[in-house]
C-alpha positions in Angstrom: 0.1 -0.1 0.0 2.9 2.5 0.9 4.7 1.6 -2.4 1.4 2.3 -4.3 1.1 5.5 -2.5 4.8 6.4 -3.6 4.2 5.5 -7.1 1.1 7.4 -7.3 2.5 10.7 -5.9 6.0 10.9 -7.1 6.5 8.8 -10.2 3.4 9.6 -12.1 3.6 13.4 -12.7 3.1 13.1 -16.4 0.0 10.9 -15.8 -1.4 13.5 -13.6 -0.7 16.4 -15.9 -2.4 14.6 -18.7 -5.5 13.6 -16.7 -5.8 17.0 -15.2 -5.7 18.5 -18.6 -8.3 15.7 -19.8 -10.9 16.5 -17.1 -10.7 20.1 -17.5 -8.9 20.8 -14.1 -10.7 23.2 -11.7 -13.3 24.0 -14.3 -14.6 20.6 -13.9 -17.9 20.9 -11.9 -17.8 17.4 -10.2 -15.8 17.8 -7.1 -16.4 14.2 -6.1 -15.1 13.0 -9.4 -11.9 14.9 -8.8 -11.6 13.7 -5.4 -12.1 10.2 -6.4 -9.2 10.1 -9.0 -6.4 9.7 -6.5 -8.2 6.9 -4.6 -9.1 5.1 -8.0 -5.3 5.3 -9.1 -4.1 4.3 -5.6 -6.5 1.1 -5.5 -5.5 0.3 -9.1 -1.8 0.2 -8.2 -2.2 -1.6 -5.0 -4.1 -4.5 -6.7 -1.4 -4.6 -9.5 1.4 -4.7 -7.0 -0.5 -7.3 -4.9 -0.7 -9.5 -7.9 2.9 -9.2 -8.8 4.6 -9.5 -5.4 4.3 -12.7 -3.4 6.2 -14.4 -0.5 10.0 -14.0 -0.3 9.9 -12.2 -3.7 7.7 -9.4 -2.4 10.7 -6.9 -1.6 12.8 -7.7 -4.7 9.8 -7.3 -6.9 8.7 -4.1 -5.3 12.2 -2.6 -5.4 12.6 -3.6 -9.0 9.3 -2.1 -10.0 10.1 1.2 -8.1 13.6 1.4 -10.1 11.8 0.5 -13.5 9.1 3.0 -12.9 11.4 5.9 -12.0 13.4 5.2 -15.3 10.1 5.2 -17.2 9.0 8.4 -15.6 12.2 10.1 -16.4 11.8 9.4 -20.1 8.1 10.2 -20.1 8.6 13.4 -18.3 11.7 14.5 -20.3 10.5 13.6 -23.8 6.6 13.4 -23.6 6.6 9.9 -24.6 4.1 7.1 -23.7 5.0 3.5 -22.8 3.5 0.4 -24.8 5.0 -2.7 -26.2 6.2 -1.0 -29.5 8.2 1.5 -27.4 9.7 -1.4 -25.4 10.5 -3.2 -28.7 12.3 -0.1 -30.0 14.1 0.1 -26.6 15.3 -3.5 -26.9 16.5 -3.0 -30.4 18.5 0.2 -29.7 22.2 -0.2 -30.0 24.7 0.6 -27.3 25.8 3.9 -28.8 22.3 5.2 -29.1 21.5 4.1 -25.5 24.5 5.9 -24.2 23.4 9.2 -25.6 20.4 9.0 -23.2 22.5 8.8 -20.0 23.3 12.0 -18.2 23.5 13.3 -14.7 20.0 14.3 -14.5 18.8 10.8 -15.3 21.2 9.4 -12.6 19.9 11.8 -9.9 16.3 10.9 -11.1 16.9 7.3 -10.7 18.9 7.7 -7.3 16.2 9.9 -5.6 12.9 8.4 -7.1 14.1 4.8 -7.5 17.3 3.9 -5.6 16.5 5.4 -2.4 13.0 4.1 -2.1 14.3 0.7 -3.2 16.7 0.6 -0.4 13.8 1.5 2.0 11.9 -1.3 0.7 14.9 -3.7 1.2 15.2 -2.9 4.7 11.5 -2.9 5.8 10.8 -5.8 8.1 8.5 -8.4 6.5 6.9 -11.2 8.5 6.7 -14.3 6.3 3.3 -15.9 6.0 2.2 -19.3 4.8 1.1 -19.3 1.3 -2.5 -19.8 2.4 -2.6 -17.1 4.8 -1.0 -14.7 2.3 -3.5 -15.8 -0.4 -6.5 -15.3 1.8 -5.1 -12.0 3.0 -4.4 -10.7 -0.5 -7.8 -12.0 -1.9 -9.7 -10.4 1.0 -8.1 -7.0 0.7 -8.3 -6.9 -3.0 -11.9 -8.0 -2.9 -12.7 -5.1 -0.5 -10.8 -2.5 -2.6 -12.2 -3.8 -6.0 -15.5 -3.4 -4.4 -14.6 0.3 -3.4 -13.2 0.6 -7.1 -16.5 -0.4 -8.7 -18.6 2.0 -6.4 -16.3 4.8 -7.5 -16.6 3.9 -11.0 -20.4 3.3 -11.2 -21.0 6.6 -9.0 -19.0 8.7 -11.3 -19.5 6.5 -14.5 -20.0 9.3 -17.0 -16.8 11.3 -16.2 -14.8 8.2 -15.9 -16.0 6.8 -19.3 -15.4 10.3 -20.9 -12.0 10.6 -19.7 -11.0 7.0 -20.9 -12.9 7.3 -24.2 -11.6 10.9 -25.3 -8.0 10.4 -23.8 -6.8 6.9 -24.4 -3.4 7.9 -23.7 -3.7 8.1 -20.1 -3.8 4.3 -19.9 -0.3 4.3 -21.5 1.0 6.9 -19.0 0.1 5.3 -15.6 3.4 3.7 -14.1 4.0 0.8 -13.5 0.9 -0.5 -15.1 2.0 0.7 -18.5 5.4 -0.9 -18.0 3.8 -4.2 -17.0 1.6 -4.2 -20.0 4.3 -3.4 -22.4 6.6 -6.0 -21.0 3.5 -8.6 -21.2 3.0 -7.6 -24.9 6.7 -7.8 -25.8 7.1 -11.1 -24.2 4.1 -12.6 -25.8 5.4 -11.7 -29.1 8.9 -12.8 -28.5 8.1 -16.1 -26.8 5.4 -17.3 -29.1 6.1 -20.5 -30.8 8.6 -19.9 -33.6 6.9 -19.9 -37.0 8.2 -21.5 -40.2 9.5 -18.7 -42.5 6.6 -17.5 -44.7 7.6 -17.4 -48.3 6.4 -14.3 -50.3 6.4 -14.3 -54.1 7.5 -17.9 -54.7 6.5 -17.3 -58.4 8.8 -14.1 -58.7 10.2 -13.8 -62.1 11.7 -11.1 -64.6 9.6 -9.8 -67.3 11.4 -9.5 -70.7 11.2 -5.6 -70.8 13.6 -5.5 -67.8 17.2 -5.1 -68.9 16.4 -5.4 -72.5 19.1 -2.8 -73.3 21.5 -5.3 -71.7 22.7 -2.3 -69.3 22.4 -3.2 -65.6 19.6 -1.4 -63.9 20.6 0.0 -60.6 18.3 1.4 -58.0 19.5 2.9 -54.8 16.9 2.9 -52.1 17.9 5.2 -49.1 16.0 4.5 -46.0 16.2 7.8 -43.9 16.2 8.1 -40.1 13.7 10.3 -38.2 13.3 12.9 -41.0 10.0 14.8 -41.0 8.5 16.3 -44.1 7.5 19.4 -42.2 11.3 20.6 -42.2 12.1 19.8 -45.8 12.3 22.9 -47.8 11.2 20.9 -50.8 7.8 20.6 -49.2 7.7 24.4 -48.4 9.7 24.7 -45.2 10.8 28.2 -44.9 14.5 27.5 -44.2 16.6 26.0 -47.2 17.4 22.6 -45.9 17.5 21.1 -49.3 19.8 23.4 -51.2 21.5 20.7 -53.1 18.5 18.4 -53.9 16.7 21.6 -55.2 19.4 21.5 -58.1 19.1 17.9 -58.9 15.7 17.7 -60.6 14.3 15.4 -58.0 10.6 14.3 -58.0 9.3 15.2 -54.6 6.2 13.4 -53.0 4.8 16.1 -50.4 2.0 13.8 -49.0 3.9 10.7 -47.8 3.2 8.9 -44.6 4.9 6.1 -42.8 3.8 2.7 -41.6 4.8 3.4 -37.8 6.5 5.9 -35.6 9.6 3.9 -34.7 12.3 2.2 -36.5 11.4 -1.2 -35.3 8.0 -1.1 -36.8 8.4 1.1 -40.1 11.6 -0.4 -41.5 10.3 -4.1 -41.5 6.7 -2.9 -42.4 7.7 -0.9 -45.6 9.5 -4.0 -47.0 6.4 -6.1 -46.7 3.6 -6.2 -49.2 0.8 -6.2 -46.8 0.4 -2.7 -45.9 0.3 -0.9 -42.5 -3.4 -2.0 -42.0 -2.3 -5.7 -42.1 1.2 -5.6 -40.7 2.2 -7.7 -37.6 5.3 -7.5 -35.7 6.0 -11.2 -36.1 6.3 -10.6 -39.8 9.5 -8.9 -39.2 11.5 -12.2 -38.5 8.9 -14.8 -39.9 8.1 -13.6 -43.3 9.9 -12.8 -46.4 9.8 -9.3 -47.8 10.7 -7.2 -50.9 14.5 -8.0 -50.9 13.8 -11.7 -50.7 11.5 -11.5 -53.7 14.0 -9.4 -55.7 16.7 -11.8 -55.0 14.5 -14.9 -55.9 13.8 -13.2 -59.3 17.5 -12.8 -60.2 18.1 -9.2 -59.0 21.2 -8.7 -57.0 20.7 -7.1 -53.5 23.0 -5.3 -51.0 22.1 -3.7 -47.6 24.6 -1.2 -46.3 23.7 0.0 -42.7 24.9 3.0 -40.7 22.0 2.6 -38.2 20.9 -0.1 -35.6 20.3 -2.8 -38.1 17.5 -3.7 -40.6 15.0 -5.3 -38.1 14.6 -8.4 -39.9 14.4 -6.7 -43.6 17.8 -7.8 -44.8 18.2 -11.1 -42.9 18.7 -13.2 -46.0 20.5 -10.8 -48.3 24.2 -9.6 -48.4 24.8 -6.9 -45.9 27.5 -4.5 -44.8 27.7 -2.5 -41.4 29.8 0.6 -42.1 29.0 1.9 -38.6 31.9 0.1 -37.0 34.4 0.5 -39.7 36.1 3.5 -38.3 36.4 5.1 -41.7 38.4 8.3 -41.8 37.1 11.1 -42.3 33.5 10.0 -41.9 33.8 8.5 -38.3 34.8 10.1 -35.2 34.7 8.9 -31.5 32.6 5.9 -32.6 29.9 8.1 -34.6 30.0 7.6 -38.3 28.3 10.1 -40.4 26.1 9.0 -43.4 28.8 9.8 -46.1 30.3 6.5 -44.8 27.6 4.6 -46.7 29.3 5.8 -50.0 32.5 4.5 -49.1 33.7 2.1 -51.9 30.2 2.3 -53.4 31.7 3.1 -56.7 34.0 0.1 -56.7 30.8 -2.0 -56.2 29.1 -0.4 -59.0 32.2 -1.1 -61.1 31.8 -4.8 -60.7 28.0 -5.1 -61.4 26.8 -7.2 -64.3 23.3 -7.7 -63.3 20.2 -5.5 -62.3 20.8 -4.5 -58.7 19.0 -2.8 -55.6 21.4 -1.3 -53.0 19.8 -0.1 -49.7 21.5 2.5 -47.8 20.2 2.6 -44.2 21.0 6.0 -42.8 21.6 7.4 -39.4 19.9 10.5 -40.5 18.6 12.7 -37.8 18.3 10.2 -35.1 17.7 12.1 -31.7 18.1 13.4 -29.2 21.8 14.1 -29.9 20.9 15.9 -33.3 24.2 17.8 -33.2 26.0 14.5 -33.6 24.5 13.6 -36.8 26.3 16.0 -39.1 30.0 17.2 -39.6 30.8 20.7 -38.2 30.8 22.2 -41.7 27.0 21.7 -41.7 26.3 23.7 -38.6 24.8 26.6 -40.4 21.7 27.1 -38.2 22.8 28.4 -34.7 22.7 28.3 -31.8 22.2 24.6 -31.5 21.1 22.3 -28.7 24.0 20.3 -27.4 22.1 18.5 -24.8 20.4 15.0 -24.8 18.0 16.5 -22.2 15.9 18.4 -24.8 13.6 19.9 -22.2 16.7 21.9 -21.1 17.2 23.5 -24.5 14.9 26.2 -25.9 12.9 25.3 -29.0 15.0 27.4 -31.4 18.2 25.6 -30.6 16.6 22.1 -30.9 15.1 23.0 -34.2 18.6 24.5 -35.4 20.3 21.2 -34.6 17.6 19.1 -36.2 17.6 21.2 -39.4 21.4 21.0 -39.6 21.1 17.2 -39.7 18.6 17.6 -42.5 21.1 19.7 -44.3 23.6 17.1 -44.2 21.1 14.5 -45.3 20.4 16.7 -48.4 24.1 16.7 -49.0 24.5 12.8 -48.9 21.5 12.3 -51.1 23.0 14.7 -53.7 26.2 13.0 -53.5 24.4 9.7 -54.1 22.8 11.2 -57.1 26.1 12.5 -58.6 27.7 9.2 -58.0 24.9 7.4 -60.0 24.8 10.1 -62.7 28.5 9.6 -63.1 27.9 6.0 -64.1 25.3 6.9 -66.8 27.5 5.5 -69.4 27.0 2.0 -68.3 24.3 1.7 -65.8 20.6 2.9 -65.9 20.2 4.3 -62.3 17.7 5.6 -59.9 17.5 6.8 -56.3 14.5 6.6 -54.2 14.7 8.2 -50.6 12.0 8.0 -47.9 12.3 8.3 -44.2 11.4 5.6 -41.8 9.2 8.0 -39.5 9.1 11.6 -38.4 9.9 13.4 -35.1 8.4 15.6 -32.6 10.4 18.8 -31.7 8.5 19.9 -28.7 5.1 20.2 -30.3 2.3 19.4 -27.9 5.0 18.8 -25.2 6.4 15.7 -27.3 9.9 15.1 -28.2 11.6 12.2 -30.3 9.1 9.6 -31.7 7.3 6.3 -30.9 3.9 7.5 -30.0 1.2 4.8 -30.9 0.2 5.4 -34.5 -3.5 6.0 -33.5 -2.6 8.9 -31.4 0.6 10.1 -33.1 1.0 13.7 -34.4 1.5 14.3 -38.0 5.0 15.4 -37.1 5.8 11.6 -36.5 4.0 10.0 -39.4 4.4 12.7 -42.2 7.7 11.8 -43.9 9.7 13.0 -46.8 10.0 11.0 -49.9 11.8 11.6 -53.3 12.8 10.1 -56.5 15.7 10.7 -58.9 15.8 8.9 -62.5 18.7 8.9 -64.8 17.9 9.5 -68.4 18.9 5.8 -69.2 16.6 4.5 -66.6 13.7 6.6 -68.0 14.4 5.2 -71.5 14.8 1.5 -70.3 11.7 1.5 -67.9 9.6 3.6 -70.3 8.5 5.7 -67.2 7.8 9.3 -67.8 9.4 11.6 -65.3 7.1 14.3 -66.4 4.0 12.2 -65.5 5.4 11.3 -62.2 5.9 15.0 -61.6 2.3 15.8 -62.3 1.1 13.0 -60.0 3.5 13.5 -57.2 1.2 15.6 -55.2 -1.2 12.6 -54.6 -1.0 10.8 -51.2 1.5 8.0 -51.0 2.8 6.0 -48.1 5.3 3.2 -47.3 2.8 0.7 -48.5 3.7 1.6 -52.0 7.5 0.7 -51.6 7.3 -3.1 -52.1 5.1 -2.8 -55.3 6.8 0.3 -56.7 10.5 -1.2 -56.6 9.3 -4.7 -57.7 7.6 -3.0 -60.7 10.6 -0.7 -61.4 13.0 -3.8 -61.5 10.7 -5.6 -63.9 9.9 -8.3 -61.5 6.4 -9.8 -61.4 4.7 -12.0 -59.1 1.1 -12.9 -57.8 1.6 -10.7 -54.7 2.5 -7.7 -56.8 -0.3 -5.1 -56.7 -0.1 -2.6 -59.6 -2.6 -0.1 -58.0 0.1 0.4 -55.3 3.1 0.9 -57.8 3.7 4.6 -58.1 5.4 4.1 -61.5 2.6 2.0 -63.0 0.3 5.1 -64.1 3.4 6.5 -65.9 4.4 3.7 -68.2 3.9 4.1 -72.0 0.9 1.5 -72.1 -0.9 3.2 -69.1 -0.3 6.8 -70.3 -1.6 5.8 -73.8 -4.9 4.2 -72.3 -5.3 7.3 -70.2 -5.2 9.5 -73.4 -7.4 7.4 -75.2 -10.0 7.4 -72.4 -9.6 11.2 -72.2 -10.3 11.5 -76.0 -13.3 9.2 -75.8 -14.7 11.4 -73.1 -14.2 14.4 -75.1 -15.8 12.9 -78.2 
C-alpha cells in the first residue's frame, strides 16, 4: 500500500498532468469525481502490486518495480513519450551507442532519488513471512474489498470516467508501472510465441522481358532515412533552405507521404512487406519474407549497407555491410559515423556489377536526441544549436537548429548519391528513391522524439519526406515518364507503396504484386496511352 502511494504521488507526474488537462482541471464541476481520482489510481496500483509481489519475492519485486518506474517516468517526463510494447521493442533494439546518448547526470539523479532510495528502504523494511494460504487469503480479501470500492467509485461517477477514458486513451499508457507491465507482457507474448516457419512471399517471382532489354544493368539505390520529418524539408515548403543541393538535382518530390509506424522497429520491416500498414504484424519482421527476398529470388542482386542499428529483419537473408563500426576516416569520429560512410567504396561495387541490382542505404539521419552529432561541423549553419540530450533543457529554437542541420547534411548525402549514380550513366541505368522511416516531434504538444502509438501520433511523427531521382537511361529502359510522375507526385503515397513500386521498377512480376500500389505504373507508356485514349473518348 505504501509503495503504491509512493508511485502514485512521485512517479506519475506526466500521468496526472495529462489527466488534469483531460478532465478540465478546476473547471470540472464534479468535485466528487476530482477527489475520487487519486483513490481510484491508488487502488489500481495496490491491486497490481499485490498480484505481482508474493512471498519472499515481495521486496525484490517491489524494489525492481520502483526502479523501472523511475526510469520510465524520467523518459516520459523529459520527452513526452508514452510506454507500450512498441516503445519497449524499440528500446530492446536500440544499439549501445544510441543508448549511451540518453544517459546523463539528471537521469542518474532521478533514478537515485525516485528509484534507488525507495528501493533501499523497501529492502530494509521488516516483513513477517506468511504461509502461502494465509498470504493468499489476506490478499484476496483485501483486493476484494478494494475492488468493491473501485467499482463503487466508477459506477457513481461513470459518465466522467467513461468520458476521460474514451476521449483520452493515452492516459492508460501513462500510468506507471501498469503501462510498463502491459508493455513487457505484450513484448514477451510476441517474443516467446512458438517460432513460426518462415513464410515465403512471391515464390513465383520472375523477370519480365522488358527489364534489362538494353543489356545495361539497372541499378536502384533505395535510401532509408532516419527520423526525418516532411515538415522541415524545404522541398515541401519549409521556410528554411534545408534542401539546397537536392533543389538543383531535378528530383521528383512526394509531399504527401506517410509512414507505416512511428519507430524504426516497426516502420523498417513494415515498409519492406507487401501487406501494408493495416495488415502488418510485428511477427512478420522475423518470420516472413519481404521485398528484398522477392527481388533476390527473381535474379536481382541485392545489397544492404547499414549505418544505423540494423535492418530489423528486412535484410536477414541478403548480403549486408555494416559501415557504422568500420571507423572510416574522415567519416567516423569517436565511434560516430556520419552517413557519407555509406558511399565509401560504393563506386567500386558499382564497377563490378553485371546484373540488375538494388542497393539499400540505411542512414543514421536525424536520430535524436543528439541531433548535433548527426552531421559534420561544416554543416552547422543554423545556430545556436542544442548540444544536450535533455531536450527539455534547451529552447525550441536551438533544438530545431540542430535538427535542421542534420537535414541539411542528409540533403548533401542524397545529392552526393545522385551525383555518383549520374557519373555511371555511360554503363548503368540508375535511380535513387529516398524515404524516411518515420518523423520526429520537436516539442510540439510537449512531445519530443518519436514512438507514440500510431492511432494517437501527431503528424510530425507520421508525415515523412519521400523523393525520387531518375537517370535518363533509366527513364528510357523502364519507359516511365518523369514528367508524368511530377504531375502525379502531389497525390497521397505511403510506405505501403514501396514493395510494389520497387518490384515493378526492377521488372519483377509475382502474384503478390499489386499494380494499383505501384507509383510508377500510371506513368508507363501503355498506361499513359490508355489514359489519353480514355480522355479522347470522353471528349468525343
